[in-house]
KOLVOFI-371052 format. One record per atom (N, C-alpha, C, O, CB): x, y, z; residue in three letters. Coordinates in steps of 0.001 Angstrom, whole numbers, padded with zeros to 6 digits, always signed. Glycine has a CB too. Layout:
<recs>
XYZAla
...
</recs>
This chain:
<recs>
+054640-005255+029719Met
+053464-005787+029021Met
+053099-004860+027864Met
+052939-003654+028047Met
+052257-005946+029999Met
+052971-005445+026663Asp
+052663-004609+025499Asp
+051173-004278+025442Asp
+050371-004792+026222Asp
+053098-005315+024202Asp
+050827-003407+024499Asp
+049448-002925+024388Asp
+048468-004061+024097Asp
+047340-004054+024589Asp
+049350-001866+023293Asp
+048897-005023+023305Arg
+048017-006148+022958Arg
+047620-006930+024204Arg
+046449-007265+024384Arg
+048706-007084+021945Arg
+048586-007218+025057Lys
+048307-007990+026265Lys
+047430-007203+027240Lys
+046542-007760+027886Lys
+049617-008395+026947Lys
+047691-005917+027332Ile
+046864-005064+028195Ile
+045416-005079+027714Ile
+044487-005142+028519Ile
+047408-003611+028217Ile
+045235-005022+026414Gln
+043881-005030+025855Gln
+043194-006380+026097Gln
+041992-006435+026357Gln
+043926-004719+024344Gln
+043959-007451+026011Ile
+043403-008791+026281Ile
+042910-008876+027714Ile
+041832-009409+027979Ile
+044460-009893+026017Ile
+043703-008349+028638Val
+043319-008356+030053Val
+042041-007551+030264Val
+041132-007985+030971Val
+044456-007788+030927Val
+041984-006385+029650Ile
+040809-005517+029795Ile
+039563-006176+029198Ile
+038495-006186+029810Ile
+041062-004152+029118Ile
+039722-006726+027991Asp
+038581-007326+027293Asp
+038067-008585+027998Asp
+036874-008883+027951Asp
+038968-007665+025857Asp
+038960-009314+028644Ser
+038573-010577+029276Ser
+038067-010400+030709Ser
+037489-011322+031284Ser
+039748-011528+029273Ser
+038283-009221+031278Leu
+037937-009016+032685Leu
+036443-009186+032947Leu
+036055-009931+033847Leu
+038376-007636+033129Leu
+035604-008506+032171Trp
+034168-008591+032416Trp
+033605-009996+032147Trp
+032819-010482+032960Trp
+033443-007574+031553Trp
+033967-010667+031049Pro
+033475-012037+030856Pro
+033824-012966+032020Pro
+033021-013818+032400Pro
+034041-012608+029572Pro
+035023-012797+032582Met
+035423-013635+033715Met
+034620-013281+034964Met
+034148-014167+035677Met
+036928-013480+033993Met
+034466-011984+035224Ile
+033697-011558+036398Ile
+032243-011996+036259Ile
+031629-012445+037227Ile
+033780-010021+036583Ile
+031698-011865+035057Lys
+030321-012283+034808Lys
+030149-013773+035065Lys
+029169-014198+035677Lys
+029910-011947+033373Lys
+031111-014564+034593Ala
+031063-016011+034826Ala
+031182-016335+036312Ala
+030555-017269+036812Ala
+032182-016715+034046Ala
+032000-015542+037009Ala
+032164-015751+038448Ala
+030855-015490+039186Ala
+030472-016252+040074Ala
+033273-014843+039002Ala
+030180-014419+038815Leu
+028920-014059+039471Leu
+027790-015012+039080Leu
+026987-015411+039923Leu
+028532-012620+039119Leu
+027736-015367+037816Gln
+026629-016156+037300Gln
+026748-017638+037651Gln
+025744-018299+037915Gln
+026542-015994+035807Gln
+027968-018154+037654Tyr
+028139-019588+037864Tyr
+028992-019939+039090Tyr
+028580-020749+039919Tyr
+028757-020195+036642Tyr
+030174-019333+039204Thr
+031079-019704+040294Thr
+030451-019454+041663Thr
+030347-020372+042476Thr
+032389-018929+040176Thr
+030032-018215+041918Ile
+029435-017872+043210Ile
+028099-018576+043401Ile
+027813-019089+044483Ile
+029250-016358+043328Ile
+027285-018602+042359Thr
+025975-019253+042440Thr
+026121-020736+042749Thr
+025421-021274+043608Thr
+025200-019063+041132Thr
+027027-021384+042049Leu
+027272-022811+042267Leu
+027747-023074+043687Leu
+027311-024028+044332Leu
+028301-023336+041265Leu
+028647-022219+044169Ala
+029172-022388+045523Ala
+028085-022174+046573Ala
+027978-022952+047521Ala
+030329-021419+045767Ala
+027282-021132+046410Leu
+026232-020835+047387Leu
+025182-021938+047455Leu
+024837-022407+048539Leu
+025564-019515+047048Leu
+024676-022350+046297Ile
+023643-023385+046276Ile
+024185-024691+046858Ile
+023524-025332+047676Ile
+023131-023611+044836Ile
+025371-025075+046440Ser
+025966-026329+046912Ser
+026249-026275+048408Ser
+026067-027265+049117Ser
+027259-026629+046146Ser
+026694-025116+048883Phe
+027020-025014+050305Phe
+025765-025091+051164Phe
+025750-025790+052177Phe
+027769-023711+050587Phe
+024712-024380+050769Val
+023467-024395+051547Val
+022864-025798+051574Val
+022503-026301+052638Val
+022449-023391+050961Val
+022755-026431+050402Leu
+022220-027786+050350Leu
+023129-028764+051098Leu
+022660-029668+051789Leu
+022044-028233+048894Leu
+024438-028562+050942Gly
+025391-029423+051641Gly
+025317-029263+053142Gly
+025493-030231+053882Gly
+026792-029136+051174Gly
+025053-028029+053608Leu
+024953-027788+055043Leu
+023708-028463+055619Leu
+023752-029030+056711Leu
+024923-026278+055332Leu
+022609-028400+054886Ile
+021390-029089+055328Ile
+021649-030587+055424Ile
+021281-031229+056408Ile
+020210-028804+054359Ile
+022282-031134+054400Leu
+022627-032552+054409Leu
+023586-032871+055551Leu
+023459-033904+056209Leu
+023246-032960+053068Leu
+024548-031975+055782Ala
+025535-032185+056843Ala
+024880-032252+058217Ala
+025242-033097+059036Ala
+026576-031073+056822Ala
+023915-031363+058474Val
+023222-031360+059764Val
+022452-032664+059954Val
+022474-033255+061034Val
+022264-030151+059865Val
+021773-033107+058898Leu
+021011-034350+058992Leu
+021928-035544+059251Leu
+021636-036388+060098Leu
+020205-034575+057713Leu
+023027-035608+058523Val
+023983-036706+058701Val
+024599-036648+060094Val
+024762-037677+060749Val
+025090-036648+057622Val
+024940-035445+060544Ala
+025539-035294+061872Ala
+024581-035753+062968Ala
+024996-036427+063911Ala
+025945-033837+062110Ala
+023296-035391+062850Leu
+022311-035795+063856Leu
+022114-037306+063857Leu
+021974-037922+064913Leu
+020974-035093+063606Leu
+022103-037892+062674Val
+021975-039354+062581Val
+023132-040025+063303Val
+022941-041027+063991Val
+021929-039812+061102Val
+024333-039475+063150Arg
+025516-040077+063773Arg
+025590-039785+065262Arg
+026020-040634+066043Arg
+026777-039578+063094Arg
+025172-038584+065660Val
+025192-038246+067082Val
+024183-039101+067849Val
+024470-039595+068939Val
+024891-036748+067286Val
+022991-039265+067257Trp
+021935-040038+067917Trp
+022026-041525+067613Trp
+021277-042325+068173Trp
+020578-039521+067501Trp
+022961-041902+066710Lys
+023190-043313+066368Lys
+021879-044020+065997Lys
+021553-045078+066536Lys
+023864-044043+067548Lys
+021151-043421+065079Ile
+019884-043997+064619Ile
+020174-045287+063854Ile
+020950-045269+062899Ile
+019099-042984+063721Ile
+019573-046394+064251Pro
+019843-047690+063606Pro
+019670-047634+062089Pro
+018794-046933+061582Pro
+018923-048760+064182Pro
+020500-048368+061381Val
+020529-048467+059918Val
+020995-047147+059292Val
+021964-047130+058533Val
+019132-048850+059377Val
+020307-046042+059609Leu
+020706-044752+059044Leu
+022116-044378+059467Leu
+022852-043762+058695Leu
+019728-043660+059467Leu
+022495-044736+060668Asn
+023843-044426+061162Asn
+024895-045142+060317Asn
+025914-044550+059960Asn
+023986-044830+062653Asn
+024652-046402+059998Gln
+025598-047159+059175Gln
+025669-046580+057759Gln
+026742-046504+057161Gln
+025194-048648+059123Gln
+024505-046172+057233Ile
+024489-045551+055897Ile
+025265-044236+055909Ile
+026021-043945+054981Ile
+023031-045304+055425Ile
+025074-043437+056975Ala
+025769-042152+057090Ala
+027273-042344+057189Ala
+028039-041616+056557Ala
+025263-041379+058306Ala
+027695-043317+057977Ile
+029129-043606+058120Ile
+029726-044008+056776Ile
+030810-043558+056404Ile
+029362-044725+059165Ile
+029000-044866+056051Phe
+029471-045323+054736Phe
+029560-044156+053758Phe
+030531-044033+053012Phe
+028536-046415+054174Phe
+028544-043305+053766Tyr
+028511-042134+052873Tyr
+029699-041211+053126Tyr
+030382-040801+052187Tyr
+027196-041356+053057Tyr
+029944-040886+054383Val
+031059-039996+054726Val
+032386-040648+054342Val
+033285-039979+053830Val
+031043-039654+056240Val
+032506-041940+054587Trp
+033736-042666+054265Trp
+034026-042630+052765Trp
+035156-042374+052351Trp
+033637-044119+054745Trp
+033004-042886+051962Val
+033191-042915+050508Val
+033535-041538+049960Val
+034479-041396+049183Val
+031936-043443+049822Val
+032777-040525+050361Ile
+032987-039178+049818Ile
+034330-038609+050249Ile
+035039-038014+049437Ile
+031863-038243+050261Ile
+034686-038783+051512Arg
+035961-038238+051999Arg
+037155-039025+051474Arg
+038281-038528+051475Arg
+035983-038231+053524Arg
+036910-040246+051029Gly
+038011-041091+050573Gly
+038223-041092+049071Gly
+039117-041776+048573Gly
+037783-042477+051022Gly
+037408-040331+048336Thr
+037562-040263+046880Thr
+037687-038808+046433Thr
+037107-037922+047061Thr
+036366-040945+046169Thr
+038431-038550+045362Pro
+038614-037164+044889Pro
+037313-036552+044373Pro
+036474-037238+043789Pro
+039671-037122+043784Pro
+037168-035268+044596Leu
+035994-034553+044108Leu
+035883-034648+042590Leu
+034782-034762+042053Leu
+036047-033089+044540Leu
+037011-034601+041904Leu
+036997-034686+040442Leu
+036412-036018+039989Leu
+035646-036063+039026Leu
+038417-034508+039873Leu
+036761-037089+040666Val
+036223-038409+040327Val
+034716-038444+040563Val
+033969-039014+039768Val
+036919-039512+041155Val
+034277-037832+041655Gln
+032846-037779+041956Gln
+032087-037025+040860Gln
+031003-037437+040447Gln
+032611-037109+043325Gln
+032667-035923+040400Leu
+032065-035159+039296Leu
+031940-036015+038036Leu
+030904-036011+037370Leu
+032903-033900+038993Leu
+032993-036739+037724Phe
+032995-037548+036517Phe
+031991-038693+036609Phe
+031332-039021+035621Phe
+034389-038095+036256Phe
+031870-039298+037778Ile
+030913-040387+037949Ile
+029491-039895+037720Ile
+028699-040546+037039Ile
+031041-041003+039347Ile
+029174-038729+038303Ile
+027813-038197+038197Ile
+027492-037725+036784Ile
+026403-037992+036276Ile
+027622-037049+039177Ile
+028430-037025+036140Phe
+028132-036442+034828Phe
+028404-037403+033669Phe
+027614-037491+032730Phe
+028944-035184+034634Phe
+029528-038123+033743Tyr
+029902-038997+032637Tyr
+029565-040466+032881Tyr
+029323-041220+031938Tyr
+031369-038862+032369Tyr
+029552-040866+034154Gly
+029327-042272+034468Gly
+027871-042689+034527Gly
+027492-043704+033942Gly
+029959-042587+035751Gly
+027046-041915+035230Leu
+025642-042280+035418Leu
+024841-042406+034117Leu
+023928-043230+034061Leu
+024987-041269+036295Leu
+025144-041616+033056Pro
+024401-041802+031809Pro
+024478-043221+031258Pro
+023593-043640+030513Pro
+024908-040847+030775Pro
+025525-043966+031615Ser
+025651-045340+031116Ser
+024589-046265+031699Ser
+024347-047350+031170Ser
+027033-045886+031436Ser
+023949-045830+032802Ile
+022852-046614+033372Ile
+021531-045850+033253Ile
+020558-046145+033946Ile
+023143-046958+034852Ile
+021525-044867+032359Gly
+020292-044167+032054Gly
+019961-042970+032913Gly
+018852-042440+032832Gly
+019206-045094+032141Gly
+020904-042529+033741Ile
+020672-041367+034602Ile
+021502-040207+034070Ile
+022731-040240+034116Ile
+021032-041677+036098Ile
+020820-039181+033562Lys
+021522-038066+032945Lys
+021198-036748+033640Lys
+020058-036500+034035Lys
+021169-037978+031469Lys
+022220-035911+033782Phe
+022052-034580+034354Phe
+022706-033562+033435Phe
+023720-033848+032798Phe
+022655-034503+035783Phe
+022118-032368+033371Asp
+022772-031267+032685Asp
+024011-030860+033488Asp
+024112-031193+034668Asp
+021795-030061+032500Asp
+024940-030156+032875Pro
+026196-029825+033560Pro
+026028-029129+034911Pro
+026633-029538+035903Pro
+027017-028956+032676Pro
+025206-028079+034948Phe
+025087-027324+036207Phe
+024455-028154+037326Phe
+024999-028168+038430Phe
+024261-026060+035981Phe
+023335-028843+037098Pro
+022782-029705+038159Pro
+023749-030813+038581Pro
+023819-031162+039760Pro
+021472-030329+037689Pro
+024493-031362+037623Ala
+025461-032409+037962Ala
+026529-031867+038905Ala
+026921-032530+039865Ala
+026117-032975+036687Ala
+026993-030650+038617Ala
+028002-030026+039483Ala
+027424-029751+040865Ala
+028100-029968+041870Ala
+028524-028717+038856Ala
+026188-029279+040928Ile
+025550-029014+042225Ile
+025444-030294+043043Ile
+025732-030292+044240Ile
+024151-028395+042028Ile
+025033-031386+042407Ile
+024904-032659+043118Ile
+026256-033101+043676Ile
+026362-033497+044836Ile
+024329-033745+042185Ile
+027284-033028+042836Ala
+028614-033467+043269Ala
+029143-032609+044412Ala
+029632-033138+045410Ala
+029593-033427+042096Ala
+029050-031296+044275Phe
+029560-030406+045320Phe
+028722-030510+046595Phe
+029260-030412+047698Phe
+029578-028956+044821Phe
+027413-030706+046449Thr
+026547-030852+047625Thr
+026902-032100+048409Thr
+027029-032054+049633Thr
+025077-030900+047209Thr
+027062-033213+047712Leu
+027426-034465+048384Leu
+028788-034340+049064Leu
+028993-034845+050167Leu
+027441-035634+047379Leu
+029711-033662+048391Asn
+031047-033484+048948Asn
+031010-032615+050198Asn
+031600-032960+051222Asn
+031979-032867+047908Asn
+030312-031482+050106Met
+030191-030589+051248Met
+029433-031254+052394Met
+029781-031073+053561Met
+029494-029300+050835Met
+028402-032019+052062Gly
+027624-032695+053092Gly
+028472-033626+053930Gly
+028335-033672+055152Gly
+026495-033466+052469Gly
+029346-034364+053277Ala
+030193-035316+053993Ala
+031211-034602+054884Ala
+031336-034912+056069Ala
+030917-036228+052999Ala
+031930-033650+054307Tyr
+032967-032959+055079Tyr
+032372-032095+056196Tyr
+032875-032093+057319Tyr
+033817-032090+054152Tyr
+031307-031367+055882Asn
+030719-030483+056888Asn
+029960-031244+057964Asn
+029764-030724+059062Asn
+029794-029492+056226Asn
+029531-032465+057669Ser
+028852-033254+058698Ser
+029794-033547+059868Ser
+029365-033623+061019Ser
+028319-034571+058101Ser
+031066-033708+059559Glu
+032046-033947+060621Glu
+032252-032693+061459Glu
+032438-032773+062674Glu
+033384-034408+060025Glu
+032217-031540+060810Ile
+032340-030272+061533Ile
+031142-030070+062453Ile
+031295-029731+063626Ile
+032464-029090+060546Ile
+029940-030284+061900Val
+028715-030100+062679Val
+028646-031115+063812Val
+028274-030773+064934Val
+027474-030226+061777Val
+029002-032350+063523Arg
+028965-033395+064553Arg
+029903-033055+065710Arg
+029540-033193+066878Arg
+029346-034762+063948Arg
+031105-032612+065374Ala
+032062-032237+066418Ala
+031551-031052+067229Ala
+031741-031002+068444Ala
+033427-031902+065800Ala
+030903-030099+066563Ala
+030375-028919+067253Ala
+029260-029311+068218Ala
+029210-028820+069346Ala
+029857-027885+066236Ala
+028367-030193+067776Ile
+027274-030642+068641Ile
+027815-031406+069844Ile
+027359-031215+070971Ile
+026290-031522+067853Ile
+028787-032267+069593Gln
+029346-033071+070679Gln
+030207-032247+071637Gln
+030505-032687+072747Gln
+030168-034207+070106Gln
+030604-031046+071200Ser
+031395-030188+072084Ser
+030534-029520+073156Ser
+031057-029024+074154Ser
+032119-029123+071267Ser
+029212-029506+072953Ile
+028302-028930+073935Ile
+028134-029916+075083Ile
+027854-031094+074857Ile
+026926-028583+073292Ile
+028301-029448+076289Ser
+028274-030341+077454Ser
+026915-031014+077620Ser
+025883-030460+077243Ser
+028622-029564+078722Ser
+026933-032205+078183Lys
+025694-032951+078426Lys
+024791-032210+079405Lys
+023577-032416+079430Lys
+026009-034356+078962Lys
+025403-031343+080212Gly
+024611-030570+081157Gly
+023596-029670+080463Gly
+022528-029391+081008Gly
+025517-029738+082028Gly
+023936-029216+079251Gln
+023011-028388+078484Gln
+021770-029187+078093Gln
+020646-028689+078165Gln
+023700-027830+077231Gln
+021995-030433+077680Trp
+020873-031317+077357Trp
+020015-031566+078608Trp
+018788-031476+078567Trp
+021392-032663+076778Trp
+020687-031876+079703Glu
+019968-032198+080929Glu
+019161-031008+081436Glu
+018046-031166+081933Glu
+020941-032661+082001Glu
+019740-029811+081305Ala
+019014-028610+081731Ala
+017771-028400+080875Ala
+016718-028018+081385Ala
+019924-027371+081654Ala
+017896-028651+079570Ala
+016747-028507+078673Ala
+015661-029530+079006Ala
+014473-029207+079014Ala
+017188-028662+077207Ala
+016080-030761+079279Phe
+015104-031804+079616Phe
+014403-031495+080934Phe
+013222-031794+081110Phe
+015790-033175+079697Phe
+015155-030888+081860Ser
+014549-030558+083159Ser
+013486-029472+083020Ser
+012619-029329+083882Ser
+015629-030103+084151Ser
+013557-028706+081927Leu
+012550-027669+081667Leu
+011365-028215+080881Leu
+010451-027474+080521Leu
+013176-026504+080907Leu
+011392-029503+080622Gly
+010283-030140+079928Gly
+010403-030156+078417Gly
+009436-030470+077723Gly
+009034-029467+080295Gly
+011564-029826+077902Met
+011745-029835+076447Met
+011934-031251+075929Met
+012479-032115+076617Met
+012944-028969+076048Met
+011474-031471+074703Thr
+011759-032726+074032Thr
+013182-032665+073477Thr
+013833-031622+073527Thr
+010722-033007+072900Thr
+013658-033800+072946Arg
+015009-033811+072399Arg
+015127-032861+071211Arg
+016138-032174+071059Arg
+015401-035228+071982Arg
+014102-032823+070377Val
+014123-031935+069208Val
+014101-030473+069644Val
+014822-029644+069088Val
+012926-032231+068279Val
+013266-030158+070647Gln
+013197-028775+071150Gln
+014530-028364+071770Gln
+015008-027251+071551Gln
+012057-028626+072191Gln
+015118-029258+072534Ala
+016422-028971+073153Ala
+017479-028729+072089Ala
+018310-027829+072212Ala
+016856-030130+074073Ala
+017436-029540+071048Leu
+018400-029395+069953Leu
+018237-028041+069268Leu
+019218-027333+069039Leu
+018229-030534+068926Leu
+016993-027685+068942Trp
+016713-026478+068174Trp
+016947-025209+068982Trp
+017485-024232+068463Trp
+015291-026505+067672Trp
+016545-025219+070255Arg
+016588-023998+071059Arg
+017894-023819+071837Arg
+018317-022689+072081Arg
+015438-023995+072020Arg
+018518-024898+072216Ile
+019688-024811+073106Ile
+020983-025238+072430Ile
+021969-024501+072445Ile
+019465-025664+074333Ile
+020980-026423+071839Ile
+022227-027024+071361Ile
+022714-026413+070047Ile
+023865-025990+069947Ile
+022042-028514+071185Ile
+021839-026367+069039Leu
+022276-025872+067723Leu
+022764-024423+067737Leu
+023754-024123+067070Leu
+021146-025996+066739Leu
+022108-023500+068475Pro
+022648-022133+068520Pro
+024079-022076+069063Pro
+024906-021305+068575Pro
+021750-021254+069374Pro
+024361-022899+070075Gln
+025724-022922+070624Gln
+026691-023611+069665Gln
+027830-023177+069491Gln
+025743-023634+071990Gln
+026219-024688+069048Ala
+027065-025412+068095Ala
+027372-024545+066881Ala
+028452-024641+066299Ala
+026386-026721+067653Ala
+026420-023700+066501Ala
+026620-022829+065334Ala
+027797-021883+065558Ala
+028595-021648+064651Ala
+025340-022020+065038Ala
+027899-021341+066777Arg
+029012-020420+067071Arg
+030351-021144+066991Arg
+031352-020573+066560Arg
+028839-019787+068469Arg
+030358-022405+067412Val
+031597-023183+067383Val
+031990-023533+065949Val
+033173-023561+065609Val
+031446-024464+068216Val
+030990-023799+065116Ser
+031270-024314+063774Ser
+031451-023230+062712Ser
+031850-023538+061589Ser
+030163-025225+063355Ser
+031168-021975+063039Val
+031278-020913+062030Val
+032675-020822+061402Val
+032767-020780+060175Val
+030921-019577+062654Val
+033759-020789+062172Pro
+035085-020672+061533Pro
+035396-021820+060566Pro
+035767-021554+059422Pro
+036164-020615+062600Pro
+035259-023097+060986Pro
+035572-024163+060023Pro
+034606-024224+058845Pro
+035015-024562+057734Pro
+035574-025492+060724Pro
+033334-023901+059068Leu
+032381-023892+057958Leu
+032690-022769+056979Leu
+032537-022933+055769Leu
+030952-023750+058483Leu
+033125-021629+057503Ser
+033519-020521+056629Ser
+034715-020907+055770Ser
+034759-020606+054577Ser
+033846-019271+057458Ser
+035677-021569+056382Asn
+036834-022047+055628Asn
+036408-023049+054561Asn
+036949-023071+053456Asn
+037865-022684+056571Asn
+035436-023871+054913Ser
+034923-024864+053968Ser
+034280-024184+052758Ser
+034445-024633+051624Ser
+033906-025788+054661Ser
+033548-023101+053009Phe
+032905-022385+051905Phe
+033942-021724+051004Phe
+033813-021750+049780Phe
+031930-021330+052447Phe
+034964-021135+051606Ile
+036017-020501+050811Ile
+036725-021537+049938Ile
+037044-021271+048780Ile
+037036-019788+051728Ile
+036965-022718+050504Ser
+037575-023802+049717Ser
+036658-024242+048588Ser
+037119-024566+047493Ser
+037905-025002+050616Ser
+035347-024251+048862Leu
+034381-024645+047838Leu
+034401-023679+046658Leu
+034311-024100+045505Leu
+032976-024714+048433Leu
+034517-022390+046947Val
+034572-021398+045864Val
+035731-021719+044921Val
+035589-021629+043702Val
+034723-019959+046438Val
+036862-022088+045484Lys
+038013-022441+044653Lys
+037796-023771+043938Lys
+038202-023937+042788Lys
+039281-022508+045505Lys
+037153-024716+044623Asp
+036916-026032+044025Asp
+035947-025987+042852Asp
+035941-026894+042020Asp
+036390-026980+045070Asp
+035123-024936+042776Thr
+034190-024847+041652Thr
+034903-024760+040316Thr
+034291-024964+039268Thr
+033287-023649+041821Thr
+036193-024458+040348Ser
+036961-024424+039094Ser
+036972-025804+038430Ser
+037186-025915+037223Ser
+038413-023948+039359Ser
+036740-026855+039226Leu
+036691-028207+038661Leu
+035447-028418+037804Leu
+035393-029355+037007Leu
+036730-029247+039778Leu
+034450-027554+037962Ala
+033210-027704+037206Ala
+033439-027537+035707Ala
+032598-027942+034906Ala
+032176-026697+037688Ala
+034567-026944+035320Tyr
+034844-026792+033893Tyr
+034977-028161+033228Tyr
+034744-028297+032027Tyr
+036127-025964+033674Tyr
+035354-029179+034017Thr
+035544-030521+033449Thr
+034226-031151+033019Thr
+034218-032108+032245Thr
+036236-031426+034460Thr
+033098-030613+033522Val
+031791-031110+033085Val
+031068-030030+032290Val
+029840-029998+032223Val
+030933-031555+034298Val
+031857-029152+031695Thr
+031417-028110+030742Thr
+030567-026998+031354Thr
+029836-026327+030625Thr
+030636-028750+029638Thr
+030637-026780+032666Val
+029981-025623+033265Val
+030818-024389+032921Val
+032029-024380+033140Val
+029819-025794+034827Val
+030184-023360+032390Val
+030924-022179+031924Val
+031162-021224+033095Val
+030632-020114+033137Val
+030150-021456+030778Val
+031976-021691+034040Glu
+032307-020841+035186Glu
+033579-020054+034880Glu
+034055-020043+033745Glu
+032485-021692+036481Glu
+034114-019408+035888Leu
+035255-018499+035708Leu
+036433-019158+035000Leu
+036959-018606+034033Leu
+035711-017974+037051Leu
+036849-020318+035461Phe
+038037-020944+034877Phe
+037773-021411+033448Phe
+038652-021332+032591Phe
+038494-022126+035738Phe
+036561-021895+033198Gln
+036207-022319+031838Gln
+036274-021143+030876Gln
+036752-021294+029752Gln
+034800-022943+031810Gln
+035805-019980+031299Val
+035858-018783+030450Val
+037314-018403+030153Val
+037654-018034+029029Val
+035121-017596+031132Val
+038156-018501+031171Ser
+039573-018174+030949Ser
+040196-019132+029936Ser
+041043-018728+029139Ser
+040357-018225+032280Ser
+039781-020399+029962Lys
+040297-021370+028995Lys
+039791-021053+027588Lys
+040532-021164+026612Lys
+039887-022801+029397Lys
+038524-020657+027498Gln
+037965-020326+026189Gln
+038665-019123+025567Gln
+038962-019114+024372Gln
+036472-020052+026310Gln
+038923-018116+026386Ile
+039612-016919+025881Ile
+041056-017251+025514Ile
+041595-016726+024539Ile
+039576-015782+026934Ile
+041673-018124+026302Thr
+043043-018550+026013Thr
+043133-019229+024652Thr
+044118-019068+023933Thr
+043549-019497+027104Thr
+042094-019991+024305Ala
+042091-020727+023037Ala
+042111-019794+021832Ala
+042540-020191+020749Ala
+040872-021633+022962Ala
+041651-018562+022009Thr
+041610-017608+020888Thr
+042733-016577+020941Thr
+043077-015984+019918Thr
+040276-016891+020872Thr
+043302-016360+022116Thr
+044347-015335+022259Thr
+045746-015927+022379Thr
+046739-015238+022148Thr
+044064-014476+023472Thr
+045823-017217+022743Tyr
+047106-017903+022921Tyr
+047980-017225+023980Tyr
+049193-017094+023822Tyr
+047857-017960+021594Tyr
+047325-016800+025059Glu
+048042-016185+026174Glu
+047661-016899+027487Glu
+047037-016294+028359Glu
+047721-014654+026260Glu
+048032-018172+027626Pro
+047604-018941+028804Pro
+048104-018378+030136Pro
+047340-018280+031096Pro
+048074-020356+028669Pro
+049378-018011+030191Leu
+049921-017501+031443Leu
+049195-016236+031890Leu
+048827-016098+033057Leu
+051411-017224+031296Leu
+048998-015332+030967Leu
+048358-014054+031270Leu
+046927-014256+031773Leu
+046530-013676+032783Leu
+048358-013154+030031Leu
+046166-015075+031068Leu
+044752-015241+031390Leu
+044536-016109+032633Leu
+043612-015864+033408Leu
+044023-015849+030206Leu
+045377-017111+032821Tyr
+045243-017933+034027Tyr
+045645-017138+035267Tyr
+045081-017324+036345Tyr
+046103-019210+033910Tyr
+046624-016252+035103Met
+046989-015381+036220Met
+045855-014398+036525Met
+045587-014091+037687Met
+048294-014615+035903Met
+045194-013911+035474Glu
+044057-013015+035677Glu
+042931-013746+036417Glu
+042309-013190+037322Glu
+043548-012468+034320Glu
+042682-014986+036025Ala
+041667-015787+036704Ala
+042053-016001+038168Ala
+041202-015944+039056Ala
+041482-017144+035992Ala
+043335-016248+038410Ala
+043809-016459+039778Ala
+043596-015207+040634Ala
+043223-015305+041803Ala
+045295-016849+039772Ala
+043834-014039+040047Val
+043641-012773+040768Val
+042168-012583+041131Val
+041853-012103+042220Val
+044140-011578+039917Val
+041266-012959+040221Ile
+039837-012828+040502Ile
+039425-013776+041619Ile
+038687-013389+042524Ile
+039007-013104+039236Ile
+039905-015027+041557Tyr
+039642-015975+042654Tyr
+040179-015421+043972Tyr
+039518-015502+045008Tyr
+040284-017357+042353Tyr
+041379-014860+043918Leu
+041998-014312+045119Leu
+041166-013170+045683Leu
+040999-013063+046898Leu
+043419-013832+044819Leu
+040644-012318+044813Ala
+039821-011188+045260Ala
+038538-011681+045925Ala
+038134-011168+046969Ala
+039481-010264+044073Ala
+037906-012671+045318Ile
+036677-013227+045883Ile
+036943-013831+047258Ile
+036203-013577+048209Ile
+036082-014288+044941Ile
+037995-014626+047356Cys
+038311-015287+048623Cys
+038752-014293+049691Cys
+038511-014512+050878Cys
+039397-016329+048412Cys
+039394-013206+049280Thr
+039790-012167+050230Thr
+038559-011489+050828Thr
+038511-011216+052028Thr
+040693-011124+049544Thr
+037569-011221+049982Ile
+036316-010626+050464Ile
+035611-011580+051421Ile
+035125-011171+052475Ile
+035386-010273+049279Ile
+035560-012851+051045Leu
+034914-013854+051904Leu
+035650-014009+053230Leu
+035024-014188+054275Leu
+034846-015210+051187Leu
+036958-013940+053188Asn
+037751-014042+054412Asn
+037490-012855+055334Asn
+037430-013011+056554Asn
+039242-014130+054076Asn
+037336-011662+054743Ala
+037030-010467+055540Ala
+035656-010597+056189Ala
+035478-010235+057352Ala
+037086-009195+054662Ala
+034686-011113+055437Leu
+033344-011335+055994Leu
+033382-012370+057105Leu
+032672-012244+058102Leu
+032369-011783+054895Leu
+034205-013384+056936Gln
+034357-014399+057976Gln
+034902-013783+059260Gln
+034418-014094+060348Gln
+035280-015525+057495Gln
+035898-012920+059145Asn
+036482-012276+060318Asn
+035449-011415+061047Asn
+035391-011413+062277Asn
+037686-011423+059909Asn
+034639-010689+060283Val
+033582-009866+060889Val
+032582-010731+061626Val
+032173-010409+062742Val
+032863-009031+059823Val
+032188-011831+061001Met
+031209-012734+061599Met
+031753-013346+062895Met
+031041-013448+063895Met
+030826-013844+060603Met
+033009-013746+062859Glu
+033617-014350+064044Glu
+033701-013343+065190Glu
+033466-013702+066344Glu
+035016-014890+063711Glu
+034030-012093+064886Lys
+034108-011062+065928Lys
+032739-010815+066560Lys
+032627-010654+067775Lys
+034662-009749+065345Lys
+031706-010787+065727Arg
+030355-010557+066250Arg
+029904-011725+067113Arg
+029296-011527+068165Arg
+029360-010335+065100Arg
+030197-012931+066674Leu
+029823-014106+067463Leu
+030604-014157+068765Leu
+030084-014590+069793Leu
+030057-015388+066662Leu
+031858-013713+068718Ser
+032689-013689+069923Ser
+032113-012697+070943Ser
+032059-012990+072137Ser
+034154-013313+069567Ser
+031690-011538+070472Arg
+031085-010548+071373Arg
+029786-011057+071951Arg
+029487-010836+073125Arg
+030843-009232+070642Arg
+028999-011754+071107Phe
+027716-012273+071552Phe
+027907-013347+072620Phe
+027136-013416+073578Phe
+026929-012836+070367Phe
+028921-014173+072459Ser
+029141-015264+073396Ser
+029674-014794+074731Ser
+029559-015503+075730Ser
+030083-016258+072809Ser
+030274-013571+074761Thr
+030817-013057+076005Thr
+029804-012219+076785Thr
+030056-011817+077921Thr
+032046-012237+075722Thr
+028665-011965+076160Gln
+027652-011151+076825Gln
+026879-011960+077857Gln
+025984-011429+078514Gln
+026692-010559+075801Gln
</recs>
């Protein structure tokens, strides 16, 4: 690698890291938290088979899981303005990623809740708890331990999927690498640099996931 390429890598490193911190990580965190809240609500609707809402939840999960995330982004950012609904790039990306995470994670949460034996519910009811109290105090804490590994994997995948936000002009990590490429004409070098940064972020998240799983494993054996 010649001096020019080395300098390009050095000069582009901070703008990419800044974009990762300001947009990539922020977008992933906000979307994941909102998506998880939505996922829990959808999962409870499906577990309890609430009339009408259950059919809506099934339809929502079916549509989101059956269509590409990129298409969902385009519909929200480029499609909805045709009927008078407009969003700025960052909110549009949050909405798309939240809806996507909500659908996929609702299946994880639903499976985790259903994995808890009915005896746990019955024991809670025998203590005089309502269904909501039983859910909050007994079922969800146990379901959370079961769902941590797949939810962690889902978050790591989301961090990588945020690269699609460049298609709706969000200036995240990959968008910055494209902008720098347009002026330096070094696509391979800069895209590889972006890939290394994504890899570093996901490696850190994977290490945190392993720590969390070990702690939950120790807690469950106590």
